[in-house]
C-alpha positions in Angstrom: -5.8 -5.8 65.7 -4.4 -7.6 62.6 -4.4 -5.5 59.4 -5.4 -7.0 56.1 -3.0 -7.1 53.2 -4.8 -4.3 51.4 -4.6 -2.1 54.6 -0.8 -2.8 54.9 -0.2 -2.0 51.3 -2.4 1.1 51.5 -0.6 2.4 54.6 2.8 1.8 52.9 1.7 3.5 49.7 0.3 6.5 51.7 3.6 6.7 53.5 5.6 6.7 50.3 3.3 9.2 48.7 3.6 11.5 51.8 7.4 11.3 51.7 7.3 11.8 47.9 5.2 14.9 48.4 7.5 16.1 51.1 10.5 15.6 48.8 8.7 17.4 46.1 7.9 20.3 48.4 11.5 20.5 49.6 12.7 20.3 46.0 10.3 23.0 44.8 11.2 25.2 47.8 14.8 24.6 47.1 14.4 25.6 43.5 12.7 28.8 44.4 15.4 29.5 47.0 18.2 28.8 44.5 16.5 31.0 42.1 16.3 33.8 44.7 20.0 33.2 45.6 21.0 33.3 41.9 19.0 36.4 41.3 20.7 38.0 44.4 24.1 37.0 43.2 23.5 38.4 39.8 21.9 41.6 41.0 24.3 42.3 43.9 27.6 41.0 42.6 27.7 40.7 38.9 26.7 44.3 38.2 29.2 45.6 40.7 32.0 43.3 39.5 31.3 44.3 35.9 31.4 48.0 36.8 34.7 47.5 38.7 36.3 45.8 35.7 35.0 48.3 33.2 36.2 51.2 35.5 39.7 49.8 35.5 39.6 49.3 31.7 38.4 52.9 31.2 41.3 54.1 33.3 43.8 52.0 31.3 42.5 53.4 28.0 43.3 57.0 29.1 47.0 56.3 29.5 49.4 57.7 26.9 47.2 60.2 25.1 49.0 63.3 26.6 52.4 61.7 25.7 51.2 61.1 22.2 50.0 64.7 22.0 53.5 66.0 22.9 55.3 63.5 20.6 52.9 64.3 17.7 53.7 68.0 18.1 50.3 69.1 19.5 47.9 67.0 17.3 44.5 67.8 18.8 43.1 64.3 17.8 44.8 62.8 20.8 43.1 65.2 23.2 39.7 64.4 21.6 40.2 60.7 22.1 41.3 61.4 25.7 38.1 63.3 26.4 36.0 60.4 25.0 37.7 57.9 27.4 37.6 60.3 30.3 33.8 60.5 29.8 33.5 56.7 29.7 35.4 56.5 33.0 33.0 59.0 34.6 30.0 57.0 33.3 31.3 53.8 34.7 32.1 55.5 38.0 28.4 56.5 38.3 27.3 52.9 37.6 29.8 51.6 40.1 28.4 53.9 42.8 24.9 52.6 42.0 26.0 49.0 42.2 28.1 49.4 45.4 26.6 47.8 48.5 29.2 48.4 51.3 30.8 51.4 53.0 34.2 50.2 51.9 33.2 50.3 48.3 31.8 53.8 48.6 34.9 55.0 50.4 37.2 53.6 47.7 35.1 55.2 45.0 35.2 58.6 46.8 39.0 58.5 46.9 39.1 57.2 43.3 37.0 60.1 42.1 39.3 62.6 43.9 42.5 61.1 42.5 41.0 60.8 39.0 39.9 64.5 39.1 43.5 65.5 40.2 44.9 63.2 37.5 42.8 65.0 34.9 43.8 68.4 36.2 47.5 67.5 36.0 47.1 66.3 32.4 45.4 69.6 31.5 48.3 71.4 33.1 50.8 69.4 31.0 48.9 70.3 27.8 48.7 74.0 28.8 52.5 74.1 29.5 53.2 72.5 26.2 51.0 74.9 24.3 52.8 77.8 26.1 56.1 76.5 24.8 57.4 75.1 28.0 57.9 71.6 26.7 60.7 70.7 29.2 58.5 71.7 32.2 55.5 69.8 30.7 57.6 66.6 30.4 58.7 66.9 34.0 55.1 67.2 35.3 54.0 64.4 33.0 56.7 62.0 34.2 56.5 62.9 37.9 53.0 64.0 38.9 50.8 62.4 36.2 52.5 59.0 36.4 52.1 59.0 40.2 48.4 59.9 40.1 47.7 57.3 37.4 49.4 54.6 39.5 47.4 55.7 42.6 44.1 55.6 40.6 45.0 52.1 39.2 45.7 50.8 42.7 42.3 52.1 43.9 40.6 50.3 41.0 42.4 47.1 42.0 41.3 47.6 45.6 37.7 48.1 44.5 37.9 44.8 42.4 39.3 43.0 45.4 36.5 44.2 47.7 33.9 43.0 45.1 35.6 39.6 44.9 35.5 39.3 48.7 31.8 40.0 48.7 31.2 37.4 45.9 33.2 34.8 47.9 31.1 35.5 51.0 27.8 35.1 49.0 29.1 31.9 47.4 30.0 30.5 50.9 26.5 31.3 52.1 24.9 29.5 49.1 27.2 26.5 49.6 26.1 26.3 53.3 22.4 26.4 52.3 22.9 23.8 49.6 24.5 21.5 52.2 21.5 21.9 54.6 19.0 21.1 51.8 21.1 18.1 50.7 20.9 16.7 54.2 17.2 17.1 54.3 16.6 15.5 50.9 19.0 12.6 51.7 17.1 11.9 54.9 13.7 11.9 53.2 15.2 9.7 50.5 16.5 7.1 52.9 13.1 6.9 54.7 11.3 6.6 51.4 13.6 3.8 50.3 13.0 2.0 53.6 9.2 2.2 53.3 9.5 1.3 49.6 11.3 -1.9 50.4 8.6 -2.8 52.9 6.0 -2.1 50.3 7.9 -4.2 47.8 8.0 -7.1 50.2 4.3 -6.9 51.0 3.5 -6.6 47.3 5.6 -9.6 46.4 4.2 -11.8 49.1 0.5 -10.8 48.8 0.3 -10.1 45.0 3.1 -11.5 43.0 3.1 -15.0 44.4 -0.7 -15.5 44.0 -0.5 -14.1 40.5 2.2 -16.5 39.7 0.0 -19.4 40.8 -2.8 -18.0 38.6 -0.5 -17.7 35.7 0.6 -21.3 36.1 -3.1 -22.4 36.1 -3.7 -20.3 32.9 -0.6 -21.7 31.2 -1.8 -25.2 32.1 -5.3 -24.5 30.8 -3.8 -23.1 27.6 -2.0 -26.4 27.1 -1.8 -27.5 23.5 -2.6 -24.0 22.1 0.5 -22.5 23.7 2.6 -25.4 22.7 1.5 -25.2 19.1 2.3 -21.5 19.0 5.8 -22.0 20.2 5.5 -19.3 22.8 8.1 -20.0 25.5 7.3 -17.3 28.1 9.0 -17.5 31.4 7.5 -14.3 33.0 4.2 -15.5 34.5 2.8 -12.0 35.1 3.6 -11.0 31.5 2.0 -14.2 30.2 -1.1 -13.6 32.3 -1.2 -10.1 31.0 -0.9 -11.4 27.5 -3.9 -13.7 27.9 -5.9 -10.9 29.5 -5.0 -8.6 26.7 -6.0 -11.1 24.1 -9.4 -11.5 25.9 -9.9 -7.7 26.0 -9.0 -7.4 22.3 -11.4 -10.1 21.4 -14.2 -8.4 23.4 -13.4 -5.0 21.8 -13.3 -6.5 18.3 -16.6 -8.3 18.9 -18.3 -5.2 20.1 -16.9 -3.2 17.2 -18.0 -5.9 14.7 -21.5 -6.0 16.3 -21.9 -2.3 16.1 -20.7 -2.2 12.5 -23.0 -5.1 11.6 -26.0 -3.3 13.2 -25.2 -0.2 11.3 -24.7 -2.1 8.0 -28.0 -4.0 8.6 -29.9 -0.8 9.2 -28.4 0.8 6.2 -28.9 -2.3 4.0 -32.6 -2.4 4.9 -33.0 1.3 4.0 -31.1 0.8 0.7 -33.0 -2.3 -0.1 -36.3 -0.5 0.2 -35.0 2.5 -1.8 -33.4 0.1 -4.3 -36.7 -1.7 -5.0 -38.4 1.6 -5.6 -35.6 2.9 -7.7 -35.5 -0.2 -9.9 -39.3 -0.2 -10.4 -39.4 3.5 -11.3 -36.3 3.2 -13.6 -37.9 0.3 -15.4 -41.2 2.1 -15.8 -39.5 5.2 -17.1 -37.0 3.5 -19.4 -39.6 1.7 -21.7 -41.5 4.9 -22.7 -38.3 6.8 -22.8 -37.0 4.4 -25.4 -40.1 4.8 -27.5 -39.8 8.6 -27.2 -36.2 8.5 -28.5 -37.3 6.4 -31.5 -40.2 8.6 -32.4 -38.0 11.7 -31.9 -35.5 10.3 -34.3 -38.2 9.5 -36.9 -39.8 13.0 -36.6 -36.4 14.7 -36.9 -35.8 13.1 -40.3 -39.1 14.5 -41.5 -38.5 18.0 -40.3 -36.5 19.1 -43.2 -34.1 22.0 -43.1 -35.9 24.2 -40.6 -33.1 25.4 -38.3 -35.3 26.6 -35.5 -37.1 23.3 -35.3 -33.8 21.4 -35.3 -32.6 23.4 -32.4 -35.7 22.5 -30.4 -35.2 18.9 -31.4 -31.6 19.1 -30.1 -32.9 20.5 -26.8 -35.4 17.7 -26.4 -32.7 15.1 -27.3 -30.3 16.4 -24.7 -33.0 16.3 -22.0 -33.9 12.7 -23.0 -30.1 11.8 -22.7 -30.1 13.4 -19.3 -33.1 11.4 -18.2 -31.5 8.2 -19.6 -28.3 9.0 -17.5 -30.5 9.4 -14.4 -32.3 6.1 -15.1 -28.9 4.4 -15.5 -27.8 5.8 -12.0 -31.1 4.4 -10.5 -30.4 1.0 -12.0 -26.8 1.0 -10.9 -27.9 2.0 -7.4 -30.5 -0.8 -7.2 -28.5 -3.5 -8.8 -24.7 -3.0 -8.2 -22.5 -4.9 -10.6 -20.4 -7.9 -9.5 -16.9 -7.0 -8.5 -14.1 -8.0 -10.9 -11.1 -7.9 -8.4 -7.5 -7.6 -9.4 -4.3 -6.4 -7.6 -3.3 -3.0 -8.8 -1.2 0.0 -7.6 -3.7 2.6 -6.6 -1.6 5.3 -8.3 -2.4 3.8 -11.7 -6.1 4.0 -11.0 -5.7 7.7 -10.0 -3.8 8.5 -13.2 -6.5 6.9 -15.5 -9.2 8.8 -13.6 -7.4 12.1 -13.9 -7.0 11.5 -17.7 -10.8 11.1 -18.0 -11.5 14.6 -16.6 -8.4 16.3 -18.0 -10.5 18.4 -20.4 -12.7 19.7 -17.6 -9.7 20.5 -15.5 -8.1 22.5 -18.3 -11.3 24.3 -19.2 -11.8 25.5 -15.6 -8.1 26.2 -15.0 -7.8 23.6 -12.1 -4.4 22.2 -11.2 -3.9 18.6 -10.0 -1.2 18.1 -7.4 -0.1 14.5 -6.6 1.8 13.3 -3.5 2.4 9.6 -3.2 4.3 7.9 -0.4 7.1 5.7 -1.6 6.7 1.9 -1.7 2.9 1.8 -1.4 1.5 -1.7 -1.3 -0.9 -2.7 -4.1 -4.7 -3.0 -3.4 -7.1 -5.6 -4.6 -10.1 -3.8 -6.2 -12.4 -3.6 -9.1 -10.6 -1.0 -11.1 -13.7 0.4 -13.0 -15.8 0.8 -9.8 -12.9 2.3 -7.8 -12.3 4.6 -10.8 -15.9 5.6 -10.5 -15.5 6.5 -6.9 -12.4 8.7 -7.7 -14.2 10.3 -10.6 -17.1 11.2 -8.5 -14.9 12.9 -5.9 -12.9 14.8 -8.6 -16.1 16.0 -10.3 -17.5 17.2 -7.1 -14.3 19.2 -6.5 -14.5 20.7 -10.0 -18.1 21.7 -9.4 -17.0 23.4 -6.1 -14.4 25.5 -7.9 -16.1 27.3 -10.9 -13.4 30.0 -10.9 -10.5 27.6 -10.8 -8.4 26.2 -8.0 -6.3 23.2 -7.0 -7.1 19.5 -6.3 -4.5 17.7 -4.1 -4.4 13.9 -4.2 -2.2 12.2 -1.6 -1.7 8.4 -1.1 -0.1 7.0 2.1 0.2 3.8 4.0 -1.7 3.9 7.3 -3.8 1.8 9.7 -7.6 2.1 10.2 -9.8 -0.2 12.3 -6.8 -2.4 13.3 -6.0 -3.1 9.6 -3.2 -2.0 7.3 -4.7 0.2 4.6 -3.9 2.7 1.8 -5.4 6.1 2.5 -6.2 8.3 -0.6 -7.0 11.9 0.2 -8.7 14.3 -2.2 -8.5 17.9 -1.1 -9.8 20.9 -3.0 -9.8 24.7 -2.6 -13.5 25.1 -3.2 -16.3 26.6 -1.2 -16.7 23.7 1.2 -19.9 21.8 2.4 -22.2 23.5 4.9 -22.5 21.9 8.3 -26.2 21.1 7.9 -25.5 19.4 4.5 -22.6 17.3 5.8 -25.0 15.1 7.9 -27.0 14.1 4.8 -24.3 13.8 2.0 -24.6 10.0 1.9 -28.4 9.9 1.8 -29.9 8.5 -1.4 -31.4 11.2 -3.7 -30.2 14.1 -1.5 -28.4 16.7 -3.5 -27.8 20.5 -3.5 -27.1 20.6 -7.3 -29.8 21.8 -9.7 -29.3 18.8 -12.0 -28.0 16.2 -9.6 -29.6 12.9 -8.7 -28.2 12.6 -5.2 -26.8 9.1 -5.9 -23.1 9.8 -6.6 -21.8 9.8 -3.1 -24.3 7.1 -2.0 -23.1 4.8 -4.8 -19.4 5.6 -4.0 -19.9 4.8 -0.3 -21.6 1.5 -1.3 -18.7 0.6 -3.7 -16.1 1.2 -0.9 -18.2 -0.8 1.6 -18.3 -3.7 -0.9 -14.5 -3.4 -1.2 -14.3 -3.7 2.6 -13.0 -0.1 2.7 -14.5 3.2 3.6 -15.3 6.7 2.2 -15.2 9.5 4.7 -15.5 13.3 4.7 -12.4 14.2 6.7 -12.9 18.0 6.8 -14.7 20.8 5.1 -14.6 24.6 5.6 -14.8 27.8 3.6 -11.2 27.1 2.4 -12.0 23.7 0.9 -13.0 20.1 1.4 -11.0 16.9 2.0 -12.2 13.4 1.5 -10.4 10.2 2.5 -10.8 6.8 0.8 -9.6 3.8 2.9 -8.6 0.8 0.8 -7.3 -2.5 2.4 -4.0 -3.6 1.1 -3.6 -6.7 -1.0 -2.0 -8.6 2.0 -5.4 -8.7 3.7 -7.3 -9.6 0.5 -8.6 -12.9 1.8 -10.7 -11.2 4.6 -11.8 -8.6 2.1 -12.9 -11.2 -0.5 -15.1 -13.0 2.1 -16.7 -9.7 3.1 -17.3 -8.8 -0.6 -18.9 -12.2 -1.3 -21.4 -11.4 1.5 -22.2 -8.1 -0.2 -22.6 -9.8 -3.6 -24.9 -12.5 -2.1 -27.0 -9.8 -0.6 -27.2 -8.0 -3.9 -28.2 -11.2 -5.7 -31.0 -11.8 -3.3 -32.1 -8.3 -3.7 -32.2 -8.7 -7.5 -34.2 -11.9 -7.1 -36.8 -10.1 -4.9 
């Protein structure tokens, strides 16, 4: 039975995967085994070796204190130091017994303990003789018996270290033998994997690469003049085919994204057009009588005289009329957005002018402005006044959210959004944040949570950014503050932006004509 190319490649891939899994299992098992061996070496040998070395050091540190006691005419300080080192030797002897693993080690430690005990008794005898006035006899015992016992104890320490070293060498040899066995197993699996991999490579080249090369040649031939005009001299057919496929996928993705964006804009434009007609009509009907009221109020105020109470009431009515006039202007601005007056400007200059406009409010409410600009930011092409209106709206909202003072952080950076190079301007405050149920409606016309708001500020700001081919987004909001981000295309992509803005202006003009 003849196997198809797919079956052959599948069998080879399964074989390689099986061997890879086997190699992985062996490697993992080896890692655990090595870890166990290392733990055994450390637990069984290192502690015992350390105890042996410290035991010998503790013995060496006891030497000479009795001689110094005699030479220093019975200074008790030397005996106190000797007792300290003798106790250290006893402690290390206990630890050495706990770490010992063989009968030879225990036998050596038993003899060492006896010799050290005798060694200590002889030193005590020397001290007693010296204190009794028998200095000559004390020196004889010191030079004969004490020196011999010290040497015998030292030899036992060396023997104990040698036994430990022998055990370490034996453990190391066992580890080396196990490593050699594992190396043979891994090398065998590796050779088999390489053999099957070569077979898989041959099948892949014959059944996949060659046909793809023919397809790439056909694609290159079909590209013809377009490839020649671009000057692309690719020699890797697979990469060239992938390049054409990637271009096709990019075009499809961009088309889908543009279509989705266009549908969203169309739906939003229809809604804004209906609301805009209503807003323009209502604003026009209100503005005419409002103008008459202002004129009659001015005339009446002149005839009031000096009655202070009446003047206060006239001032209240005048302020309310001014507020109504501001609302009417917002309605008209929403329904008939002005034409864009584009110019290339650094975005930092626009921010500085905007901050100056609200400097008095910031100082009155004890709010600090913190600026962070990335170096070498590209300029943006925008209508400075309308962009300033967007920034002013965001800063004013931040001020309203911090009645007890706080901080507004403004950061500019170069970034990418939607496949385009843009300048991102972030506005972050330390205010109370926006509730979750409100966040979904913040861009709706006439929706507001403020007692005296019109609900058009963010809607107009979002519209301005859309006409600039940019975007206004609520990046985050919590009880610790809110952060907005304004996306502005750089001046390098101004041609595309201008075309898009002309479309917005044409739509606005047609809306005004209606």
